[in-house]
C-alpha positions as CSV (number, residue, x, y, z in Angstrom):
1,X,16.6,-27.8,84.6
2,X,15.0,-24.5,84.5
3,X,18.0,-23.1,82.7
4,X,17.6,-25.8,80.0
5,X,13.9,-25.1,79.8
6,X,14.6,-21.4,79.3
7,X,17.2,-22.1,76.6
8,X,14.7,-24.4,74.9
9,X,11.9,-21.8,74.9
10,X,14.4,-19.2,73.6
11,X,15.4,-21.5,70.8
12,X,11.8,-22.3,69.9
13,X,10.9,-18.5,69.9
14,X,13.9,-17.7,67.7
15,X,13.0,-20.5,65.3
16,X,9.4,-19.4,65.0
17,X,10.5,-15.8,64.5
18,X,12.8,-16.8,61.7
19,X,10.2,-19.1,60.2
20,X,7.6,-16.4,60.3
21,X,9.9,-13.9,58.7
22,X,10.8,-16.4,55.9
23,X,7.1,-17.2,55.3
24,X,6.2,-13.5,55.3
25,X,8.8,-12.9,52.6
26,X,7.4,-15.8,50.6
27,X,3.9,-14.5,51.1
28,X,4.7,-11.0,49.9
29,X,6.8,-12.2,47.0
30,X,3.9,-14.4,45.8
31,X,1.5,-11.4,45.8
32,X,4.1,-9.1,44.3
33,X,4.5,-11.7,41.4
34,X,0.8,-11.8,40.9
35,X,0.6,-8.0,40.8
36,X,3.6,-7.8,38.3
37,X,2.1,-10.4,36.0
38,X,-1.3,-8.7,36.1
39,X,0.3,-5.4,35.1
40,X,2.3,-7.1,32.4
41,X,-0.8,-8.7,30.9
42,X,-2.7,-5.4,30.9
43,X,0.1,-3.6,28.8
44,X,1.1,-6.8,27.0
45,X,1.9,-5.8,23.4
46,X,3.4,-2.4,24.1
47,X,6.8,-3.5,25.5
48,X,7.4,-5.9,22.6
49,X,6.2,-3.8,19.7
50,X,9.5,-1.8,19.2
51,X,11.6,-5.0,19.3
52,X,9.3,-6.8,16.8
53,X,9.4,-3.8,14.5
54,X,13.2,-3.7,14.7
55,X,13.3,-7.4,13.9
56,X,11.0,-6.9,10.9
57,X,13.1,-4.0,9.5
58,X,16.5,-5.6,9.9
59,X,16.4,-7.7,6.7
60,X,15.4,-4.6,4.8
61,X,18.4,-2.7,6.2
62,X,20.6,-5.7,5.2
63,X,19.2,-5.7,1.7
64,X,19.8,-1.9,1.3
65,X,23.4,-2.2,2.5
66,X,24.0,-5.2,0.2
67,X,22.5,-3.2,-2.7
68,X,24.8,-0.2,-2.0
69,X,27.8,-2.6,-1.7
70,X,27.0,-4.0,-5.2
71,X,26.4,-0.5,-6.6
72,X,29.7,0.8,-5.2
73,X,31.8,-2.3,-6.2
74,X,34.5,-2.1,-8.8
75,X,34.4,-5.4,-10.6
76,X,36.9,-6.8,-13.0
77,X,35.7,-4.7,-15.9
78,X,36.7,-1.5,-14.2
79,X,40.4,-2.5,-14.2
80,X,42.9,-3.2,-16.9
81,X,43.6,-6.9,-17.0
82,X,47.0,-7.8,-15.5
83,X,48.0,-4.3,-14.3
84,X,45.2,-3.5,-11.9
85,X,45.0,0.1,-13.2
86,X,41.6,1.7,-13.4
87,X,40.0,2.1,-16.8
88,X,38.1,5.3,-17.7
89,X,34.9,3.7,-16.6
90,X,36.5,2.8,-13.3
91,X,37.6,6.3,-12.8
92,X,34.1,7.6,-13.5
93,X,32.6,5.1,-11.1
94,X,34.9,6.2,-8.3
95,X,34.1,9.8,-9.1
96,X,30.4,9.0,-8.9
97,X,30.8,7.2,-5.6
98,X,32.7,10.1,-4.0
99,X,30.5,13.0,-5.4
100,X,27.0,11.7,-6.1
101,X,26.5,8.8,-3.8
102,X,24.8,9.6,-0.4
103,X,27.4,10.3,2.2
104,X,26.5,7.4,4.5
105,X,27.1,5.0,1.6
106,X,30.4,6.4,0.3
107,X,32.4,3.2,0.6
108,X,34.4,1.9,-2.3
109,X,34.4,-1.9,-2.7
110,X,37.0,-3.7,-4.9
111,X,36.5,-7.2,-6.2
112,X,39.5,-9.4,-5.5
113,X,41.6,-10.3,-8.5
114,X,43.1,-13.7,-9.5
115,X,46.4,-12.9,-7.8
116,X,47.2,-11.0,-4.6
117,X,49.6,-8.8,-6.5
118,X,46.9,-7.6,-8.9
119,X,44.5,-7.1,-6.0
120,X,47.0,-4.9,-4.2
121,X,47.6,-3.0,-7.5
122,X,43.9,-2.4,-7.8
123,X,43.6,-1.2,-4.3
124,X,46.6,1.2,-4.7
125,X,45.1,2.6,-7.9
126,X,41.8,3.2,-6.3
127,X,43.3,4.8,-3.1
128,X,45.4,7.1,-5.2
129,X,42.4,8.3,-7.2
130,X,40.3,8.7,-4.0
131,X,43.1,10.8,-2.5
132,X,43.1,13.0,-5.6
133,X,39.3,13.5,-5.7
134,X,38.6,13.8,-2.0
135,X,41.8,14.5,0.0
136,X,40.0,15.8,3.0
137,X,37.3,13.1,3.4
138,X,38.8,9.8,2.5
139,X,36.2,7.0,2.4
140,X,37.3,3.5,3.2
141,X,38.4,1.2,0.3
142,X,37.3,-2.3,1.1
143,X,38.3,-5.5,-0.7
144,X,35.4,-8.1,-1.2
145,X,35.1,-11.5,-2.7
146,X,31.5,-11.0,-3.8
147,X,31.5,-11.1,-7.6
148,X,30.0,-8.2,-9.4
149,X,28.7,-10.1,-12.4
150,X,27.5,-8.3,-15.5
151,X,29.2,-7.6,-18.8
152,X,32.0,-5.5,-20.1
153,X,31.1,-2.2,-21.8
154,X,32.1,-3.7,-25.1
155,X,29.7,-6.6,-24.8
156,X,26.8,-4.3,-23.8
157,X,27.6,-1.9,-26.7
158,X,27.7,-4.8,-29.1
159,X,24.3,-6.1,-27.9
160,X,22.8,-2.6,-28.2
161,X,24.2,-2.1,-31.7
162,X,22.9,-5.5,-32.9
163,X,19.5,-4.7,-31.5
164,X,19.4,-1.3,-33.2
165,X,20.4,-3.0,-36.5
166,X,17.3,-5.2,-36.4
167,X,14.8,-2.3,-36.2
168,X,13.0,-2.0,-39.5
169,X,13.1,1.3,-41.4
170,X,10.2,3.6,-40.6
171,X,7.6,3.8,-43.4
172,X,4.3,5.6,-43.8
173,X,1.1,3.6,-44.6
174,X,-0.2,3.5,-48.2
175,X,-2.9,6.0,-49.2
176,X,-5.2,3.4,-50.6
177,X,-5.5,1.8,-47.1
178,X,-7.0,4.9,-45.6
179,X,-9.6,5.6,-48.3
180,X,-10.6,8.9,-46.8
181,X,-13.3,7.4,-44.7
182,X,-13.5,7.8,-40.9
183,X,-13.9,4.8,-38.8
184,X,-16.4,6.2,-36.3
């Protein structure tokens, strides 16, 4: 019996030792959590300001990139219908993209044509011109389905000429209206 009693006492001591250790970890974890949360509350907005600012700026970055994509896109009016060859306006636009456009935005976008064959012809014509203008630094040529919109140069010219034709001839006022008097 004394051996059983010694084993029982040993088991109880080991159990209390383990329970005390577990409760001590829980106790210190509780106070560590309180200290961490207190420190977090004291410096509250600082950790989140950078993330919030990045979230606010991201739509503007998207808008800027979409604007450059529209600006650098070669729509249907920059290609000859049916052949996919660049018009003179298309060549000038590609030259502008490769020389004037900021370097980080030097991407050439091509609007897809009605047929795959014409789209491939457009792409080949643009890549050939890009290789002639900038052989060392070839920017990517990307095909996109976003429509450019707008008018052909002929339509814009026609509207401008019609507007100019409606402007009345310049004329000087009659002398009898002024009468030599000042209107002070």
